[in-house]
Backbone atoms as SQL, in Angstrom:
CREATE TABLE atoms (id INTEGER PRIMARY KEY, chain TEXT, resi INTEGER, resn TEXT, atom TEXT, x REAL, y REAL, z REAL);
INSERT INTO atoms VALUES
  (1, 'A', 1, 'UNK', 'N', 143.628, 99.422, 88.759),
  (2, 'A', 1, 'UNK', 'CA', 143.808, 99.648, 89.969),
  (3, 'A', 1, 'UNK', 'C', 142.564, 99.030, 90.674),
  (4, 'A', 2, 'UNK', 'N', 141.200, 99.094, 90.031),
  (5, 'A', 2, 'UNK', 'CA', 139.797, 98.499, 90.791),
  (6, 'A', 2, 'UNK', 'C', 140.537, 96.870, 90.698),
  (7, 'A', 3, 'UNK', 'N', 140.700, 96.607, 89.151),
  (8, 'A', 3, 'UNK', 'CA', 141.103, 95.260, 89.185),
  (9, 'A', 3, 'UNK', 'C', 141.996, 94.618, 89.696),
  (10, 'A', 4, 'UNK', 'N', 142.993, 95.438, 90.057),
  (11, 'A', 4, 'UNK', 'CA', 143.942, 94.480, 91.315),
  (12, 'A', 4, 'UNK', 'C', 143.603, 94.327, 92.739),
  (13, 'A', 5, 'UNK', 'N', 142.795, 95.322, 92.779),
  (14, 'A', 5, 'UNK', 'CA', 141.670, 95.411, 94.185),
  (15, 'A', 5, 'UNK', 'C', 140.830, 94.262, 94.351),
  (16, 'A', 6, 'UNK', 'N', 140.304, 93.669, 93.365),
  (17, 'A', 6, 'UNK', 'CA', 139.514, 93.101, 93.075),
  (18, 'A', 6, 'UNK', 'C', 139.679, 91.411, 93.131),
  (19, 'A', 7, 'UNK', 'N', 141.127, 91.556, 92.598),
  (20, 'A', 7, 'UNK', 'CA', 141.513, 90.492, 92.483),
  (21, 'A', 7, 'UNK', 'C', 142.066, 89.962, 94.302),
  (22, 'A', 8, 'UNK', 'N', 142.645, 90.820, 94.541),
  (23, 'A', 8, 'UNK', 'CA', 143.068, 90.769, 96.178),
  (24, 'A', 8, 'UNK', 'C', 141.917, 90.213, 97.085),
  (25, 'A', 9, 'UNK', 'N', 140.911, 90.888, 96.757),
  (26, 'A', 9, 'UNK', 'CA', 139.517, 90.647, 97.724),
  (27, 'A', 9, 'UNK', 'C', 139.261, 89.309, 97.132),
  (28, 'A', 10, 'UNK', 'N', 139.347, 88.579, 96.152),
  (29, 'A', 10, 'UNK', 'CA', 138.936, 87.281, 95.711),
  (30, 'A', 10, 'UNK', 'C', 140.049, 86.334, 96.247),
  (31, 'A', 11, 'UNK', 'N', 141.141, 86.795, 96.663),
  (32, 'A', 11, 'UNK', 'CA', 142.155, 85.993, 97.497),
  (33, 'A', 11, 'UNK', 'C', 141.742, 85.838, 98.694),
  (34, 'A', 12, 'UNK', 'N', 141.245, 86.967, 99.358),
  (35, 'A', 12, 'UNK', 'CA', 141.150, 86.868, 100.801),
  (36, 'A', 12, 'UNK', 'C', 139.847, 86.309, 100.710),
  (37, 'A', 13, 'UNK', 'N', 138.669, 86.442, 99.928),
  (38, 'A', 13, 'UNK', 'CA', 137.816, 85.533, 99.921),
  (39, 'A', 13, 'UNK', 'C', 137.860, 83.872, 99.985),
  (40, 'A', 14, 'UNK', 'N', 138.807, 83.665, 98.962),
  (41, 'A', 14, 'UNK', 'CA', 139.213, 82.422, 99.014),
  (42, 'A', 14, 'UNK', 'C', 139.880, 81.826, 99.929),
  (43, 'A', 15, 'UNK', 'N', 140.276, 82.589, 101.332),
  (44, 'A', 15, 'UNK', 'CA', 141.526, 82.391, 102.372),
  (45, 'A', 15, 'UNK', 'C', 139.752, 82.192, 103.516),
  (46, 'A', 16, 'UNK', 'N', 138.733, 82.729, 103.427),
  (47, 'A', 16, 'UNK', 'CA', 137.686, 82.439, 104.438),
  (48, 'A', 16, 'UNK', 'C', 137.198, 81.243, 104.796),
  (49, 'A', 17, 'UNK', 'N', 136.968, 81.378, 106.040),
  (50, 'A', 17, 'UNK', 'CA', 136.648, 80.307, 106.530),
  (51, 'A', 17, 'UNK', 'C', 135.448, 79.641, 105.762),
  (52, 'A', 18, 'UNK', 'N', 134.034, 80.171, 105.172),
  (53, 'A', 18, 'UNK', 'CA', 133.068, 79.996, 104.390),
  (54, 'A', 18, 'UNK', 'C', 133.857, 79.330, 103.118),
  (55, 'A', 19, 'UNK', 'N', 134.741, 79.752, 102.386),
  (56, 'A', 19, 'UNK', 'CA', 135.459, 79.177, 101.222),
  (57, 'A', 19, 'UNK', 'C', 136.408, 78.118, 101.577),
  (58, 'A', 20, 'UNK', 'N', 136.679, 77.923, 102.589),
  (59, 'A', 20, 'UNK', 'CA', 137.398, 76.749, 103.071),
  (60, 'A', 20, 'UNK', 'C', 136.585, 75.405, 103.318),
  (61, 'A', 21, 'UNK', 'N', 135.613, 75.904, 104.140),
  (62, 'A', 21, 'UNK', 'CA', 134.312, 74.953, 104.625),
  (63, 'A', 21, 'UNK', 'C', 134.101, 73.905, 103.407),
  (64, 'A', 22, 'UNK', 'N', 133.882, 74.911, 102.074),
  (65, 'A', 22, 'UNK', 'CA', 133.213, 74.760, 100.873),
  (66, 'A', 22, 'UNK', 'C', 134.142, 74.092, 99.734),
  (67, 'A', 23, 'UNK', 'N', 135.762, 74.242, 100.015),
  (68, 'A', 23, 'UNK', 'CA', 136.652, 73.391, 99.331),
  (69, 'A', 23, 'UNK', 'C', 136.578, 71.764, 99.789),
  (70, 'A', 24, 'UNK', 'N', 136.510, 71.977, 101.080),
  (71, 'A', 24, 'UNK', 'CA', 136.573, 70.664, 101.891),
  (72, 'A', 24, 'UNK', 'C', 135.270, 70.189, 101.203),
  (73, 'A', 25, 'UNK', 'N', 134.117, 70.325, 101.483),
  (74, 'A', 25, 'UNK', 'CA', 132.867, 69.827, 101.105),
  (75, 'A', 25, 'UNK', 'C', 132.905, 69.176, 99.588),
  (76, 'A', 26, 'UNK', 'N', 133.451, 69.860, 98.977),
  (77, 'A', 26, 'UNK', 'CA', 133.381, 69.389, 97.664),
  (78, 'A', 26, 'UNK', 'C', 134.387, 68.274, 96.991),
  (79, 'A', 27, 'UNK', 'N', 135.642, 68.302, 98.270),
  (80, 'A', 27, 'UNK', 'CA', 136.531, 67.506, 98.125),
  (81, 'A', 27, 'UNK', 'C', 135.858, 66.271, 98.561),
  (82, 'A', 28, 'UNK', 'N', 135.309, 66.406, 99.656),
  (83, 'A', 28, 'UNK', 'CA', 134.331, 65.361, 100.462),
  (84, 'A', 28, 'UNK', 'C', 133.634, 64.598, 99.262),
  (85, 'A', 29, 'UNK', 'N', 132.282, 65.048, 98.988),
  (86, 'A', 29, 'UNK', 'CA', 131.854, 64.996, 97.779),
  (87, 'A', 29, 'UNK', 'C', 132.444, 64.348, 96.447),
  (88, 'A', 30, 'UNK', 'N', 133.406, 64.925, 96.198),
  (89, 'A', 30, 'UNK', 'CA', 134.139, 64.166, 94.532),
  (90, 'A', 30, 'UNK', 'C', 134.645, 62.685, 95.178),
  (91, 'A', 31, 'UNK', 'N', 135.061, 62.564, 96.717),
  (92, 'A', 31, 'UNK', 'CA', 135.398, 61.170, 97.037),
  (93, 'A', 31, 'UNK', 'C', 134.273, 60.474, 97.436),
  (94, 'A', 32, 'UNK', 'N', 132.835, 60.734, 97.004),
  (95, 'A', 32, 'UNK', 'CA', 131.665, 59.996, 97.437),
  (96, 'A', 32, 'UNK', 'C', 131.221, 59.443, 96.101),
  (97, 'A', 33, 'UNK', 'N', 131.494, 58.487, 96.052),
  (98, 'A', 33, 'UNK', 'CA', 130.848, 58.115, 94.691),
  (99, 'A', 33, 'UNK', 'C', 129.183, 57.477, 94.945),
  (100, 'A', 34, 'UNK', 'N', 128.871, 57.018, 96.103),
  (101, 'A', 34, 'UNK', 'CA', 127.699, 56.488, 96.363),
  (102, 'A', 34, 'UNK', 'C', 126.356, 58.200, 96.340),
  (103, 'A', 35, 'UNK', 'N', 127.217, 59.618, 96.910),
  (104, 'A', 35, 'UNK', 'CA', 126.282, 60.659, 96.881),
  (105, 'A', 35, 'UNK', 'C', 126.207, 61.255, 95.113),
  (106, 'A', 36, 'UNK', 'N', 127.583, 61.040, 94.327),
  (107, 'A', 36, 'UNK', 'CA', 127.191, 61.271, 93.344),
  (108, 'A', 36, 'UNK', 'C', 126.403, 60.596, 92.524),
  (109, 'A', 37, 'UNK', 'N', 126.169, 59.040, 92.921),
  (110, 'A', 37, 'UNK', 'CA', 125.242, 58.525, 92.358),
  (111, 'A', 37, 'UNK', 'C', 123.503, 58.382, 92.592),
  (112, 'A', 38, 'UNK', 'N', 123.394, 58.976, 93.797),
  (113, 'A', 38, 'UNK', 'CA', 122.144, 59.593, 94.335),
  (114, 'A', 38, 'UNK', 'C', 121.627, 60.946, 93.543),
  (115, 'A', 39, 'UNK', 'N', 122.618, 61.906, 93.496),
  (116, 'A', 39, 'UNK', 'CA', 122.377, 63.124, 92.691),
  (117, 'A', 39, 'UNK', 'C', 122.162, 62.726, 91.422),
  (118, 'A', 40, 'UNK', 'N', 122.817, 62.318, 90.667),
  (119, 'A', 40, 'UNK', 'CA', 122.532, 61.523, 89.450),
  (120, 'A', 40, 'UNK', 'C', 121.196, 60.999, 89.298),
  (121, 'A', 41, 'UNK', 'N', 120.983, 60.035, 90.078),
  (122, 'A', 41, 'UNK', 'CA', 119.568, 59.494, 89.853),
  (123, 'A', 41, 'UNK', 'C', 118.702, 60.536, 90.130),
  (124, 'A', 42, 'UNK', 'N', 119.093, 61.720, 91.225),
  (125, 'A', 42, 'UNK', 'CA', 117.771, 62.522, 91.400),
  (126, 'A', 42, 'UNK', 'C', 117.305, 63.622, 89.956),
  (127, 'A', 43, 'UNK', 'N', 118.696, 63.407, 89.421),
  (128, 'A', 43, 'UNK', 'CA', 118.488, 64.615, 88.013),
  (129, 'A', 43, 'UNK', 'C', 117.910, 63.400, 87.324),
  (130, 'A', 44, 'UNK', 'N', 118.192, 62.518, 86.862),
  (131, 'A', 44, 'UNK', 'CA', 117.422, 61.516, 85.593),
  (132, 'A', 44, 'UNK', 'C', 116.130, 61.441, 86.256),
  (133, 'A', 45, 'UNK', 'N', 115.688, 61.353, 87.513),
  (134, 'A', 45, 'UNK', 'CA', 114.362, 61.161, 87.499),
  (135, 'A', 45, 'UNK', 'C', 113.242, 62.334, 87.337),
  (136, 'A', 46, 'UNK', 'N', 113.954, 63.581, 87.791),
  (137, 'A', 46, 'UNK', 'CA', 113.508, 64.704, 87.404),
  (138, 'A', 46, 'UNK', 'C', 113.421, 64.874, 85.770),
  (139, 'A', 47, 'UNK', 'N', 114.467, 64.290, 85.295),
  (140, 'A', 47, 'UNK', 'CA', 114.569, 64.528, 83.729),
  (141, 'A', 47, 'UNK', 'C', 113.353, 63.991, 83.129),
  (142, 'A', 48, 'UNK', 'N', 113.398, 62.639, 83.230),
  (143, 'A', 48, 'UNK', 'CA', 112.320, 61.549, 82.944),
  (144, 'A', 48, 'UNK', 'C', 111.128, 61.977, 83.299),
  (145, 'A', 49, 'UNK', 'N', 110.465, 62.355, 84.850),
  (146, 'A', 49, 'UNK', 'CA', 108.859, 62.926, 84.526),
  (147, 'A', 49, 'UNK', 'C', 108.973, 64.009, 83.943),
  (148, 'A', 50, 'UNK', 'N', 109.906, 64.895, 83.667),
  (149, 'A', 50, 'UNK', 'CA', 109.243, 66.231, 82.964),
  (150, 'A', 50, 'UNK', 'C', 109.076, 65.772, 81.288),
  (151, 'A', 51, 'UNK', 'N', 109.922, 65.063, 81.021),
  (152, 'A', 51, 'UNK', 'CA', 109.729, 64.461, 79.654),
  (153, 'A', 51, 'UNK', 'C', 108.023, 63.878, 79.687),
  (154, 'A', 52, 'UNK', 'N', 108.279, 63.409, 80.518),
  (155, 'A', 52, 'UNK', 'CA', 106.647, 62.255, 81.007),
  (156, 'A', 52, 'UNK', 'C', 105.668, 63.443, 80.519),
  (157, 'A', 53, 'UNK', 'N', 105.763, 64.288, 81.753),
  (158, 'A', 53, 'UNK', 'CA', 104.906, 65.601, 81.501),
  (159, 'A', 53, 'UNK', 'C', 104.441, 66.204, 80.261),
  (160, 'A', 54, 'UNK', 'N', 106.094, 66.199, 79.442),
  (161, 'A', 54, 'UNK', 'CA', 105.346, 66.607, 78.102),
  (162, 'A', 54, 'UNK', 'C', 104.986, 65.991, 77.314),
  (163, 'A', 55, 'UNK', 'N', 104.984, 64.772, 77.250),
  (164, 'A', 55, 'UNK', 'CA', 104.309, 63.810, 75.877),
  (165, 'A', 55, 'UNK', 'C', 103.607, 63.050, 76.634),
  (166, 'A', 56, 'UNK', 'N', 102.554, 63.088, 77.538),
  (167, 'A', 56, 'UNK', 'CA', 101.705, 62.194, 77.943),
  (168, 'A', 56, 'UNK', 'C', 100.817, 62.559, 79.214),
  (169, 'A', 57, 'UNK', 'N', 99.419, 62.059, 79.276),
  (170, 'A', 57, 'UNK', 'CA', 99.019, 62.297, 80.331),
  (171, 'A', 57, 'UNK', 'C', 99.471, 61.478, 81.560),
  (172, 'A', 58, 'UNK', 'N', 99.250, 62.257, 83.025),
  (173, 'A', 58, 'UNK', 'CA', 100.071, 61.700, 83.735),
  (174, 'A', 58, 'UNK', 'C', 99.028, 61.940, 85.235),
  (175, 'A', 59, 'UNK', 'N', 98.733, 60.806, 85.512),
  (176, 'A', 59, 'UNK', 'CA', 97.606, 61.037, 86.922),
  (177, 'A', 59, 'UNK', 'C', 97.904, 62.004, 87.685),
  (178, 'A', 60, 'UNK', 'N', 97.189, 62.676, 89.190),
  (179, 'A', 60, 'UNK', 'CA', 97.078, 63.087, 89.918),
  (180, 'A', 60, 'UNK', 'C', 97.860, 62.072, 90.976),
  (181, 'A', 61, 'UNK', 'N', 97.791, 60.738, 90.954),
  (182, 'A', 61, 'UNK', 'CA', 98.083, 59.827, 91.858),
  (183, 'A', 61, 'UNK', 'C', 99.562, 59.388, 91.191),
  (184, 'A', 62, 'UNK', 'N', 100.186, 59.690, 90.065),
  (185, 'A', 62, 'UNK', 'CA', 101.282, 59.634, 89.690),
  (186, 'A', 62, 'UNK', 'C', 102.121, 60.362, 89.912),
  (187, 'A', 63, 'UNK', 'N', 101.932, 61.693, 89.480),
  (188, 'A', 63, 'UNK', 'CA', 102.205, 63.074, 90.435),
  (189, 'A', 63, 'UNK', 'C', 102.822, 62.915, 91.740),
  (190, 'A', 64, 'UNK', 'N', 102.014, 62.486, 92.694),
  (191, 'A', 64, 'UNK', 'CA', 102.300, 62.547, 94.288),
  (192, 'A', 64, 'UNK', 'C', 103.030, 61.823, 94.191),
  (193, 'A', 65, 'UNK', 'N', 103.173, 60.641, 93.598),
  (194, 'A', 65, 'UNK', 'CA', 104.060, 59.327, 94.115),
  (195, 'A', 65, 'UNK', 'C', 105.403, 59.839, 93.396),
  (196, 'A', 66, 'UNK', 'N', 105.624, 60.710, 92.166),
  (197, 'A', 66, 'UNK', 'CA', 106.876, 61.401, 91.748),
  (198, 'A', 66, 'UNK', 'C', 107.460, 62.186, 92.694),
  (199, 'A', 67, 'UNK', 'N', 106.449, 63.384, 92.990),
  (200, 'A', 67, 'UNK', 'CA', 107.155, 64.402, 94.297),
  (201, 'A', 67, 'UNK', 'C', 107.498, 63.700, 95.697),
  (202, 'A', 68, 'UNK', 'N', 106.504, 62.491, 95.772),
  (203, 'A', 68, 'UNK', 'CA', 107.007, 61.862, 97.326),
  (204, 'A', 68, 'UNK', 'C', 108.170, 61.525, 97.277),
  (205, 'A', 69, 'UNK', 'N', 108.189, 60.387, 96.044),
  (206, 'A', 69, 'UNK', 'CA', 109.511, 59.903, 95.645),
  (207, 'A', 69, 'UNK', 'C', 110.910, 60.871, 95.585),
  (208, 'A', 70, 'UNK', 'N', 111.153, 61.885, 94.995),
  (209, 'A', 70, 'UNK', 'CA', 111.554, 62.872, 94.944),
  (210, 'A', 70, 'UNK', 'C', 111.957, 63.941, 96.345),
  (211, 'A', 71, 'UNK', 'N', 111.328, 64.007, 96.493),
  (212, 'A', 71, 'UNK', 'CA', 111.724, 64.729, 97.918),
  (213, 'A', 71, 'UNK', 'C', 111.992, 63.619, 98.869),
  (214, 'A', 72, 'UNK', 'N', 111.890, 62.034, 99.111),
  (215, 'A', 72, 'UNK', 'CA', 112.826, 61.155, 99.948),
  (216, 'A', 72, 'UNK', 'C', 113.929, 61.467, 99.369),
  (217, 'A', 73, 'UNK', 'N', 114.078, 61.139, 98.487),
  (218, 'A', 73, 'UNK', 'CA', 115.697, 61.334, 97.670),
  (219, 'A', 73, 'UNK', 'C', 116.406, 62.332, 98.090),
  (220, 'A', 74, 'UNK', 'N', 115.885, 63.449, 97.748),
  (221, 'A', 74, 'UNK', 'CA', 116.456, 64.837, 97.984),
  (222, 'A', 74, 'UNK', 'C', 116.639, 64.986, 99.734),
  (223, 'A', 75, 'UNK', 'N', 115.454, 64.353, 100.660),
  (224, 'A', 75, 'UNK', 'CA', 116.460, 64.176, 102.446),
  (225, 'A', 75, 'UNK', 'C', 117.111, 63.450, 102.479),
  (226, 'A', 76, 'UNK', 'N', 117.088, 62.321, 101.519),
  (227, 'A', 76, 'UNK', 'CA', 118.495, 61.560, 101.597),
  (228, 'A', 76, 'UNK', 'C', 119.932, 62.137, 101.341),
  (229, 'A', 77, 'UNK', 'N', 119.632, 62.845, 100.380),
  (230, 'A', 77, 'UNK', 'CA', 120.984, 63.245, 99.565),
  (231, 'A', 77, 'UNK', 'C', 121.321, 64.243, 101.182),
  (232, 'A', 78, 'UNK', 'N', 120.454, 65.353, 100.806),
  (233, 'A', 78, 'UNK', 'CA', 120.803, 66.151, 102.037),
  (234, 'A', 78, 'UNK', 'C', 121.241, 65.795, 103.659),
  (235, 'A', 79, 'UNK', 'N', 120.640, 64.661, 103.720),
  (236, 'A', 79, 'UNK', 'CA', 121.049, 64.176, 105.211),
  (237, 'A', 79, 'UNK', 'C', 122.401, 63.884, 104.848),
  (238, 'A', 80, 'UNK', 'N', 123.015, 63.061, 103.339),
  (239, 'A', 80, 'UNK', 'CA', 124.059, 62.615, 103.977),
  (240, 'A', 80, 'UNK', 'C', 125.559, 63.571, 104.076),
  (241, 'A', 81, 'UNK', 'N', 126.271, 63.044, 104.509),
  (242, 'A', 81, 'UNK', 'CA', 127.085, 64.187, 104.961),
  (243, 'A', 81, 'UNK', 'C', 127.965, 64.555, 104.320),
  (244, 'A', 82, 'UNK', 'N', 128.381, 64.204, 103.421),
  (245, 'A', 82, 'UNK', 'CA', 129.311, 64.871, 101.987),
  (246, 'A', 82, 'UNK', 'C', 128.080, 65.678, 101.345),
  (247, 'A', 83, 'UNK', 'N', 127.344, 65.556, 101.311),
  (248, 'A', 83, 'UNK', 'CA', 126.123, 65.754, 99.227),
  (249, 'A', 83, 'UNK', 'C', 125.465, 66.964, 100.772),
  (250, 'A', 84, 'UNK', 'N', 124.744, 66.509, 101.965),
  (251, 'A', 84, 'UNK', 'CA', 124.451, 67.827, 102.561),
  (252, 'A', 84, 'UNK', 'C', 125.447, 69.044, 102.945),
  (253, 'A', 85, 'UNK', 'N', 126.750, 68.049, 103.095),
  (254, 'A', 85, 'UNK', 'CA', 127.378, 69.242, 103.653),
  (255, 'A', 85, 'UNK', 'C', 127.795, 70.359, 102.689),
  (256, 'A', 86, 'UNK', 'N', 127.707, 69.603, 101.395),
  (257, 'A', 86, 'UNK', 'CA', 128.421, 70.797, 100.121),
  (258, 'A', 86, 'UNK', 'C', 126.894, 71.633, 99.580),
  (259, 'A', 87, 'UNK', 'N', 126.306, 71.171, 100.120),
  (260, 'A', 87, 'UNK', 'CA', 124.462, 71.845, 100.092),
  (261, 'A', 87, 'UNK', 'C', 124.919, 73.245, 101.153),
  (262, 'A', 88, 'UNK', 'N', 125.438, 72.628, 101.843),
  (263, 'A', 88, 'UNK', 'CA', 125.142, 73.761, 103.307),
  (264, 'A', 88, 'UNK', 'C', 126.451, 74.586, 103.199),
  (265, 'A', 89, 'UNK', 'N', 127.417, 74.376, 102.870),
  (266, 'A', 89, 'UNK', 'CA', 128.389, 75.079, 102.385),
  (267, 'A', 89, 'UNK', 'C', 128.349, 76.206, 101.414),
  (268, 'A', 90, 'UNK', 'N', 127.998, 75.461, 100.274),
  (269, 'A', 90, 'UNK', 'CA', 127.647, 76.360, 98.938),
  (270, 'A', 90, 'UNK', 'C', 126.710, 77.361, 99.033),
  (271, 'A', 91, 'UNK', 'N', 125.360, 77.453, 99.856),
  (272, 'A', 91, 'UNK', 'CA', 124.633, 77.963, 100.632),
  (273, 'A', 91, 'UNK', 'C', 125.642, 79.289, 101.321),
  (274, 'A', 92, 'UNK', 'N', 125.841, 78.350, 102.542),
  (275, 'A', 92, 'UNK', 'CA', 126.622, 79.605, 103.545),
  (276, 'A', 92, 'UNK', 'C', 127.832, 80.299, 102.472),
  (277, 'A', 93, 'UNK', 'N', 128.454, 79.558, 101.888),
  (278, 'A', 93, 'UNK', 'CA', 129.454, 80.823, 100.779),
  (279, 'A', 93, 'UNK', 'C', 128.630, 81.914, 99.746),
  (280, 'A', 94, 'UNK', 'N', 127.728, 81.536, 99.126),
  (281, 'A', 94, 'UNK', 'CA', 126.987, 82.328, 98.267),
  (282, 'A', 94, 'UNK', 'C', 126.290, 83.368, 99.323),
  (283, 'A', 95, 'UNK', 'N', 125.726, 83.263, 100.428),
  (284, 'A', 95, 'UNK', 'CA', 124.994, 84.341, 101.496),
  (285, 'A', 95, 'UNK', 'C', 126.410, 85.276, 101.458),
  (286, 'A', 96, 'UNK', 'N', 127.737, 84.633, 101.873),
  (287, 'A', 96, 'UNK', 'CA', 129.277, 85.609, 102.624),
  (288, 'A', 96, 'UNK', 'C', 129.002, 86.583, 101.324),
  (289, 'A', 97, 'UNK', 'N', 129.232, 85.276, 100.221),
  (290, 'A', 97, 'UNK', 'CA', 129.621, 86.485, 98.755),
  (291, 'A', 97, 'UNK', 'C', 128.452, 87.354, 98.833),
  (292, 'A', 98, 'UNK', 'N', 127.225, 86.869, 98.937),
  (293, 'A', 98, 'UNK', 'CA', 126.048, 88.321, 98.646),
  (294, 'A', 98, 'UNK', 'C', 126.124, 89.297, 100.139),
  (295, 'A', 99, 'UNK', 'N', 126.548, 89.183, 100.815),
  (296, 'A', 99, 'UNK', 'CA', 126.654, 89.872, 102.097),
  (297, 'A', 99, 'UNK', 'C', 128.221, 91.092, 101.472),
  (298, 'A', 100, 'UNK', 'N', 128.933, 90.398, 101.044),
  (299, 'A', 100, 'UNK', 'CA', 130.242, 91.373, 100.464),
  (300, 'A', 100, 'UNK', 'C', 129.751, 92.220, 99.214),
  (301, 'A', 101, 'UNK', 'N', 129.037, 91.508, 98.550),
  (302, 'A', 101, 'UNK', 'CA', 128.586, 92.531, 97.573),
  (303, 'A', 101, 'UNK', 'C', 127.914, 93.295, 98.115),
  (304, 'A', 102, 'UNK', 'N', 127.191, 93.132, 98.791),
  (305, 'A', 102, 'UNK', 'CA', 125.951, 94.101, 99.889),
  (306, 'A', 102, 'UNK', 'C', 126.914, 95.276, 100.176),
  (307, 'A', 103, 'UNK', 'N', 127.824, 94.993, 100.953),
  (308, 'A', 103, 'UNK', 'CA', 128.836, 96.103, 101.743),
  (309, 'A', 103, 'UNK', 'C', 129.538, 96.566, 100.685),
  (310, 'A', 104, 'UNK', 'N', 129.635, 96.443, 99.632),
  (311, 'A', 104, 'UNK', 'CA', 130.481, 96.634, 98.449),
  (312, 'A', 104, 'UNK', 'C', 129.440, 97.970, 97.562),
  (313, 'A', 105, 'UNK', 'N', 128.581, 97.311, 97.171),
  (314, 'A', 105, 'UNK', 'CA', 127.294, 98.185, 96.857),
  (315, 'A', 105, 'UNK', 'C', 126.896, 99.153, 97.434),
  (316, 'A', 106, 'UNK', 'N', 126.734, 99.077, 98.767),
  (317, 'A', 106, 'UNK', 'CA', 126.361, 100.198, 99.655),
  (318, 'A', 106, 'UNK', 'C', 127.044, 100.849, 99.949),
  (319, 'A', 107, 'UNK', 'N', 128.511, 101.111, 99.857),
  (320, 'A', 107, 'UNK', 'CA', 129.151, 102.209, 100.073),
  (321, 'A', 107, 'UNK', 'C', 129.492, 102.718, 98.566),
  (322, 'A', 108, 'UNK', 'N', 129.448, 102.049, 97.174),
  (323, 'A', 108, 'UNK', 'CA', 129.757, 102.609, 96.141),
  (324, 'A', 108, 'UNK', 'C', 128.468, 103.620, 96.235),
  (325, 'A', 109, 'UNK', 'N', 127.189, 103.373, 96.754),
  (326, 'A', 109, 'UNK', 'CA', 126.147, 104.151, 96.140),
  (327, 'A', 109, 'UNK', 'C', 125.894, 105.158, 97.319),
  (328, 'A', 110, 'UNK', 'N', 126.508, 105.076, 98.154),
  (329, 'A', 110, 'UNK', 'CA', 126.694, 106.169, 99.429),
  (330, 'A', 110, 'UNK', 'C', 127.825, 107.238, 98.831),
  (331, 'A', 111, 'UNK', 'N', 128.763, 106.621, 98.230),
  (332, 'A', 111, 'UNK', 'CA', 129.726, 107.597, 98.007),
  (333, 'A', 111, 'UNK', 'C', 129.231, 108.321, 96.255),
  (334, 'A', 112, 'UNK', 'N', 128.416, 107.833, 95.771),
  (335, 'A', 112, 'UNK', 'CA', 127.429, 108.596, 94.359),
  (336, 'A', 112, 'UNK', 'C', 126.625, 108.886, 94.665),
  (337, 'A', 113, 'UNK', 'N', 126.309, 109.962, 95.914),
  (338, 'A', 113, 'UNK', 'CA', 125.090, 110.441, 95.939),
  (339, 'A', 113, 'UNK', 'C', 124.584, 111.924, 94.757),
  (340, 'A', 114, 'UNK', 'N', 123.449, 111.341, 94.275),
  (341, 'A', 114, 'UNK', 'CA', 123.111, 112.713, 93.153),
  (342, 'A', 114, 'UNK', 'C', 123.021, 114.191, 93.689),
  (343, 'A', 115, 'UNK', 'N', 123.618, 115.111, 92.817),
  (344, 'A', 115, 'UNK', 'CA', 122.733, 116.485, 93.051),
  (345, 'A', 115, 'UNK', 'C', 121.513, 116.763, 93.427),
  (346, 'A', 116, 'UNK', 'N', 121.030, 117.797, 94.072),
  (347, 'A', 116, 'UNK', 'CA', 119.387, 118.239, 94.199),
  (348, 'A', 116, 'UNK', 'C', 118.927, 116.952, 95.388),
  (349, 'A', 117, 'UNK', 'N', 119.605, 116.501, 96.076),
  (350, 'A', 117, 'UNK', 'CA', 118.206, 115.765, 97.001),
  (351, 'A', 117, 'UNK', 'C', 117.967, 114.529, 96.482),
  (352, 'A', 118, 'UNK', 'N', 118.374, 114.049, 95.714),
  (353, 'A', 118, 'UNK', 'CA', 118.210, 112.767, 94.678),
  (354, 'A', 118, 'UNK', 'C', 118.194, 111.858, 95.777),
  (355, 'A', 119, 'UNK', 'N', 117.051, 110.737, 95.956),
  (356, 'A', 119, 'UNK', 'CA', 117.089, 109.973, 97.067),
  (357, 'A', 119, 'UNK', 'C', 117.718, 108.451, 96.145),
  (358, 'A', 120, 'UNK', 'N', 117.331, 108.490, 94.997),
  (359, 'A', 120, 'UNK', 'CA', 117.535, 107.426, 93.940),
  (360, 'A', 120, 'UNK', 'C', 116.920, 106.479, 93.643),
  (361, 'A', 121, 'UNK', 'N', 115.556, 106.960, 94.354),
  (362, 'A', 121, 'UNK', 'CA', 114.486, 106.210, 94.381),
  (363, 'A', 121, 'UNK', 'C', 113.120, 106.779, 93.368),
  (364, 'A', 122, 'UNK', 'N', 113.457, 105.628, 92.228),
  (365, 'A', 122, 'UNK', 'CA', 112.414, 106.990, 90.979),
  (366, 'A', 122, 'UNK', 'C', 111.400, 106.763, 91.222),
  (367, 'A', 123, 'UNK', 'N', 110.826, 106.031, 91.612),
  (368, 'A', 123, 'UNK', 'CA', 109.291, 105.716, 91.977),
  (369, 'A', 123, 'UNK', 'C', 108.931, 106.981, 92.978),
  (370, 'A', 124, 'UNK', 'N', 109.427, 107.398, 93.821),
  (371, 'A', 124, 'UNK', 'CA', 108.716, 108.758, 94.485),
  (372, 'A', 124, 'UNK', 'C', 109.331, 110.117, 93.490),
  (373, 'A', 125, 'UNK', 'N', 109.581, 109.726, 92.377),
  (374, 'A', 125, 'UNK', 'CA', 110.673, 111.516, 92.153),
  (375, 'A', 125, 'UNK', 'C', 109.333, 112.005, 90.663),
  (376, 'A', 126, 'UNK', 'N', 109.570, 112.974, 90.803),
  (377, 'A', 126, 'UNK', 'CA', 108.785, 113.906, 89.859),
  (378, 'A', 126, 'UNK', 'C', 109.456, 114.099, 88.763),
  (379, 'A', 127, 'UNK', 'N', 110.757, 113.625, 88.575),
  (380, 'A', 127, 'UNK', 'CA', 111.344, 113.649, 87.295),
  (381, 'A', 127, 'UNK', 'C', 113.088, 113.943, 87.813),
  (382, 'A', 128, 'UNK', 'N', 113.689, 114.050, 86.487),
  (383, 'A', 128, 'UNK', 'CA', 115.297, 114.086, 86.744),
  (384, 'A', 128, 'UNK', 'C', 115.259, 116.144, 86.448),
  (385, 'A', 129, 'UNK', 'N', 116.013, 116.646, 86.939),
  (386, 'A', 129, 'UNK', 'CA', 116.139, 118.191, 86.689),
  (387, 'A', 129, 'UNK', 'C', 117.384, 118.222, 86.076);
């Protein structure tokens, strides 16, 4: 029963404005090879620099240059319609999912109130009775 309700909730979530925007943004990103190449370049830059940090001394000057370069690339990726749109859509959808989870969690917690006036906060408690 609960599993069926969860599946129906998932179907409704997929129909939501947030999920539909995410699906459209993912499609736009998948069609934008230049954006994908920039993201791959970002990942490659990070990996290469992490490897350098692990195997050799890197000057503060080199670190600053790397951080500036990678931040510039990150800003370019986020400013691009497809990749930035995907990033924002994922963030919005995740926020929406967290709010739905919060509603469910609060409703369950409110329905399962322990006897004896327990607030559920163990830090303010003298022990379970």
